[in-house]
C-alpha positions in Angstrom: -7.7 -178.2 -113.1 -9.9 -175.7 -111.8 -12.3 -176.5 -109.0 -15.4 -174.6 -109.7 -18.1 -174.3 -106.5 -19.0 -172.2 -103.6 -19.1 -172.2 -100.0 -22.7 -173.6 -99.1 -23.0 -172.0 -95.8 -21.9 -168.8 -97.6 -24.3 -168.8 -100.2 -27.1 -169.7 -97.7 -26.3 -166.5 -95.5 -26.3 -164.5 -98.6 -29.7 -165.6 -99.6 -30.8 -164.9 -96.3 -29.4 -161.5 -96.4 -30.6 -160.6 -99.6 -34.4 -161.9 -98.2 -33.7 -159.4 -95.5 -32.7 -156.7 -97.4 -35.8 -157.1 -99.6 -38.1 -157.4 -96.4 -36.9 -154.0 -95.1 -37.2 -152.2 -98.2 -40.8 -153.3 -98.3 -41.5 -152.4 -94.9 -39.9 -148.9 -95.0 -41.8 -148.5 -98.3 -44.9 -149.2 -96.3 -43.9 -146.8 -93.3 -43.0 -144.2 -95.3 -46.2 -144.4 -97.4 -48.2 -144.2 -94.0 -46.2 -141.3 -92.5 -46.9 -139.0 -95.8 -50.6 -140.1 -95.7 -50.6 -138.8 -92.4 -48.6 -135.6 -92.8 -50.7 -132.5 -92.6 -49.5 -130.7 -96.0 -51.4 -128.9 -98.5 -50.6 -127.1 -101.9 -49.1 -127.9 -105.2 -45.4 -129.0 -103.7 -47.5 -131.8 -101.2 -49.6 -133.0 -104.6 -46.3 -133.2 -106.6 -44.4 -135.3 -104.0 -47.2 -137.3 -103.4 -47.9 -138.2 -106.9 -43.9 -138.8 -107.4 -43.9 -140.9 -104.1 -47.0 -143.2 -105.3 -45.7 -143.3 -108.9 -42.3 -143.2 -109.3 -40.8 -143.6 -106.1 -43.1 -146.9 -104.8 -42.4 -148.5 -108.4 -38.5 -147.7 -108.0 -38.4 -149.5 -104.6 -40.8 -152.1 -105.2 -38.5 -153.0 -108.6 -35.1 -153.2 -105.9 -36.8 -155.1 -103.7 -38.2 -157.9 -106.3 -34.5 -157.9 -107.7 -33.2 -158.9 -104.3 -36.0 -161.4 -103.8 -34.6 -162.9 -107.3 -31.2 -162.9 -106.0 -32.1 -164.3 -102.7 -33.5 -167.4 -104.6 -30.9 -167.6 -107.0 -28.5 -168.0 -104.3 -30.4 -170.4 -102.3 -30.9 -172.6 -105.6 -27.0 -172.1 -106.1 -26.6 -173.1 -102.7 -28.9 -176.3 -102.8 -27.4 -177.3 -106.5 -24.1 -177.3 -104.6 -24.7 -179.4 -102.0 -26.2 -181.7 -104.6 -23.1 -181.6 -106.4 -20.8 -182.2 -103.5 -22.7 -185.1 -102.4 -21.9 -187.0 -105.3 
């Protein structure tokens, strides 16, 4: 007979680490956007880079942050479910 389950404390720790990773990406994205905005850089290369940063790069970082947030929530839910199942 196989036993299914998880270590609740490890799942909670995973959820916390995933949440922290999401926050770190958001913080870095914000900081880099501010630094870029304050950088004296003119010309077509600067315009191209800023457009790419504010378009595709910020969007990609936002998607990664959201995915980590969702994974964090799932790990936390799974830990809660495991605690409920174990207490029965």
